[in-house]
N, C-alpha and C positions, 0 to 999 in steps of 0.2 A: 442454580448449579448448571454449569455449562457442558457436562460430559454426556456424550452419546456413545452407546454400545451398538455396534452393527455386526451382523454375521450372516453368512450364506452357506447353505448346504444343498442348493437346488441343482447344481451341476456336478462336474467330475472332481469335486474337492470340498474342502472345508476352510472357510476364511473368517477371521474375526478382526474387529477394529474397535479401539477405544479412542475417541477424539475429544480433545478439549476445544470447544468451539470458540473460545475467547482468545486462546494463544496459538491454535493450530497445532499444538503438541499432539503427537499421535503414536499409538502402538498398534502394529498390525502383525498378523500371522496368517499365512496362506499355505495350505498343504494340499497337494494333488492326491486324490484317492477315488477309486470307483465305488468303494463301500467302506463302512466303518465310521461314518460321520456321527452316528448316534453315540459311539463310545468316546470320541475325541472332542466333540463340540464343547461340552461343559468344562472339561479340564483346560481347553484352549482359552475359553472365556475367563476362567479363574486366573490363569497365568497372565493374560493381557491386563486384567484389572490390577493385579499385583505389580506388574511392570510399569503401569501408568501411575502408580503411587496413590491410588484412590480406593474407595470401597464401593460396594454395590449401592449403598445409600447416597453416594455422590452422583449417581446416574440420573439424568433427567428425561431420557428418551431411549427407546429401543427401536432399531431399524432392522428389518429383515427382508429377504427376497420372497416374492410371492409367486414366481413362475414367469414364463414357462420353464419347465425343468423336469427333473425326475420326480415321479409321484412320491416315492418313499422319502427322498431327500427333502422335498418341500414340506412334508408332514413333520419331519424331524425339526427343521428350522422354525416352522410356525408354532409347533407345540412348545418349543423352548422359549420363543419370544413371548407367547401369551402367558406362560408360566412366570417368567421374570417380570412382565408388566403387571400381572395380578399381584404377585408377592411384593413388589416394590411400589405399587400404586402409581405407576407412571405410564405415559402414553406409549403405544406400540403402533408404528406405521409400517406400511409395506411398499416396496418399490419392485418393479419388474426387472427381471434379468436383462431384457432387451433395452430398457431405458438406461440402465447402468452402463451397458456396453456401448450404447450410442453416445452417452456422455463422455466415456473414456475416449472413444474415437475422435469426437469433435474437439475435445480438450487437447488431444495430441496432434491434431491436423488442422489447426486454425488457419494456416496459410494455404491449405489445399482442400477446400471444401467441395463437396459434391453429394449427390444422393447416395444413400447407404442402404444395403440390404443385410440384415442380421439373420444368420442361419444357425440354428442350434440342434444338437442331436436329440432324437427321440428314442434311439436304440431300436428303431423299426426301419421300415423301408422309406418312410417319409421324413420330413424335417419341420421343425418349428421355424417360423419366419416372421419378420416385421420390417417393412420398408420405412426409411426416414428421408426427409428432404434435406437440402443443403443447409438449411438453418438449424437442423437437429430436431425438427418437429416430426412426429409420426405421420406418414401419409395414410396409414390405415392401421387397424388394430392388429395384434398378433394373431397368427393363424397356424395351421398345420396343413402341409400339402406334399404330394409326391414330387419327386424330382422332375418328372415329365410335366406336371402342372406348373412348377416354378419356371421351367424353360418357356412354356407358352406365355406365361404372364410377364416375364422379365427379360427374356433373351435379347430383345431389341432395344433395351434401355442402357444408358451409361450409368454404371453403378460400381461402388466399391463394396465388396463382400467381406464380412468378418464374422467370427464366431466359430464354435467348435464343430459346426456342421459343414463347414466349407470344404474340408479335406475329403469327406465322403462324397460330396457333390463332385469335386474335381476328379476323384478316382473313378466314380461311376461314369462320368462322361468319357473319360479315357478308355475304360474297358468296353464301353458301348460304341467306341469310335465316333463320338459326337464332337463336333468342333466347338471349342470353347468360345462363347460369344465375344465378339470383337470389343464390345463396350464394357466388359467386365474386368475389374482389377481386384486384387486380394490384399487385404491388410492383415498381417500376421500379428500374433500377440494378444488376441482378444478371446481367448478360450475360457477365461474365468472372469467373473465380476470382481472388480477392484474394491475391496472392503472400505477403503478410504473414500472413494467416489461414492459408494453406497451411503456411507455415513453423512457426507456433506449434502448429498442429494436429498436424503430423507429429512435431515435437519432443516434445509432450505424450504422444502415443501411444507413441513410442519409449521415453520415460522410464518409462511405466507398463507396458511390456512388452506392449502391445496393437497395436503397429504391424503393418501388412500389408506383405508383400514388394512390390517394384515389378513386379508381374505385370499385364499389360493386362486391362482389363474390356472385352472385345469382345462386344457384344450382337448383332452381325451380322458377316458376313464382309466382306472388302474388295470394292469395286466393280471387278470384273474382267470384261471382255468378250472374246469369242472373235472373232477377225478373220474376216470373210467372204471375204477374198482367197484365191485358190488357193494351196495350200501346195506348196512345193517337195519333191520326192521325191529322196532321195539313193540312187542305185543301189548295191546291195550287191556 
């Protein structure tokens, strides 16, 4: 059975893909949203399955993003992937948001290749990042760093920047009157992982025996605060 179900809730949206790996027939659905993925993901999957003209029993593989990304979003996608995989008794593989975006970029820019720096939002003062060389291979693992640290590390390099963290980097440099590095360019249109690229990438890795398990890539802990309200004491 050649069908792959792929979905992502790790970034600022929710996306789903059903791919026929034999014919390349595909159904995709991508919706931008800051929250609400938990309510929409399963209905979006149900709709994509119906539009593809298949059933859940026709699926052979589940692919999902494993991060970097929003802590809650990652948990939603990973929980759904594991549940579907267990219920259908099929493999579940994980792909990172950065490798999907890198694949998108190099697929779209085969005639203009160069080193790439992917920047993703953390919703804090820092950014997730991962550098790739001109062949599309990672130069280092994904990390999280302040904008000041990223400037120290990469300002003297010739790079194309992409991802949903680029705009905040640009506006921060502008507001701080910091000159944009001469060797940096920006590629727009890479704010969300393409679910079709995700499906093809996960399927290829699974077929080659290089697929990763659907384990989360948490580069930081969850945002948890301790209440300042007086705590009740239960008498023993």
